[in-house]
N, C-alpha and C positions, 0 to 999 in steps of 0.2 A: 330417334327418328320413328315416327308412327307410320303404319302402313295404311294405304287407302283401300277400302273394300272394293272388290271387283263390282262394277256396275255395267251389266250388259246393255247395249243399245237396243231397245225394243224394236226399233225399225228394221233390224237385221233378221227378225224372226217372223215367220208366217203364223198367224193365229186364226182360229175360228171359234165361234160361239155355239155351244150345244147345251143340252139339258142334262143335268146330273141324274142318273138312274138310281144311284145310291150315294153313299158318302164319298166326297171328293176332297182331298187335302191339298192345299196350296203348295206349289213347288215339288209335287210328287208325280210319279208316273201314272197315267190313266190309260184305260183300254175301252174299246167300244163295248156296249152292253145292251143287248136286246133289240136295238134298232139302229139305223144308220145315223141317227142324230142324238144318241145318248152315250154317256161315258160314266165310268166309275173308277175307283182306285184300282190299279192293276195288281193282280195277284201273281206271285211267282209260281211257275215260269211262264205265265201268259205273255203275249206279245203286246207291248204298249204302243200307243200311237202318238203320245205327246205328254207334255208337262202342264199341269193345271196352274194357271196364273193366280187363281184365288180358290178359297175353300167354298164348298157348297153342300147343301143337303139335297135329298131326292126332290126333283121337280124344279129346282132353281137353275137358272142359266149360269154357265161357267165358261170362261175364255180359256182356250188351250193353245199352248205353243206346240206346233207340229214338229215331229222328229224327222225332218226330211222335207222333200218336195212332193206335192200332189201332181200327178200327171194323168193324162187320158191314155188308156191302153185298150187294145183289141182283146176281147174275150175269146179264147180258143175253145176247142172241143172239151167238154166237161163242165163248162160254165164257171162263173165266179160268184162267191158268196161273201157278203161284207164281213169283215173281221178275220177272214181266213188268210193264211200266208199264200203268196202267189209264186208259181213256178212257170217257167217258159214251156210252152207246148212243143215248139220246134221253130226252126228258122222261118220267120215271117208268118208264124201261125198263132201268135198271141200268147196269152197267159191263162192259166186255170188254177183251181185250188190245189194246194200241195197235198200229196197223199200222206197218210199217217206213217210215221217212221216205224219201220219194222226192225226187230233185233237182227243185227248182222247185215242189214241192207246198206248199199252204197248211199252216201249222203247226196242230197240234191240241192243245188243253189236256190236260195230263197231270194226273190228280187223285190219283194214289197208286201204290203198288206192291202187287200181290197177294202175300199171305203164305200163300195156300192155292190149290189147284186146284179148280175146280168147273164143272159143266155149267150151261147156261142154266136159270134158275129157282132155283138153289141159293143159299145164303148163305155167303159166305166172309169171311175177315179181310183187310182192306186197310190198309196203312200210309199215313196221310194226312199229308203233310209240311206244314210251315208256314213262311212267311217267305221263300220263294225262288221263282224263276221255275219254273212248272210246264208250260212249253210244250215240245213235241217239236221236233225239227229239221225 
């Protein structure tokens, strides 16, 4: 008996098209790079935002499967910077950039990755992951 290769139904995944800032390899993790509309292969331990559907070189368009859902969130005190991890400011106070992890510090829940930059009080897009540990170091 032969096995049938797994064929994911593309309709189940959200995709978006962006420009490759550097080399992008099909079926590999990508990260934002330099601007809100560019990606490149994701370096370890950087935070990836999706999986490239096709390969591309710098300047070419590439379609990316998102790793989660994109939601609109309120930016809290401290602001939001695209590509940064997001932490909750407080109950009903929105989200802000996660602080750098300090040795011996208590870990902080990471709720997503900002896909846009915004000042406190604005609404920006945030990629909310599902199914993996969201805690900072």
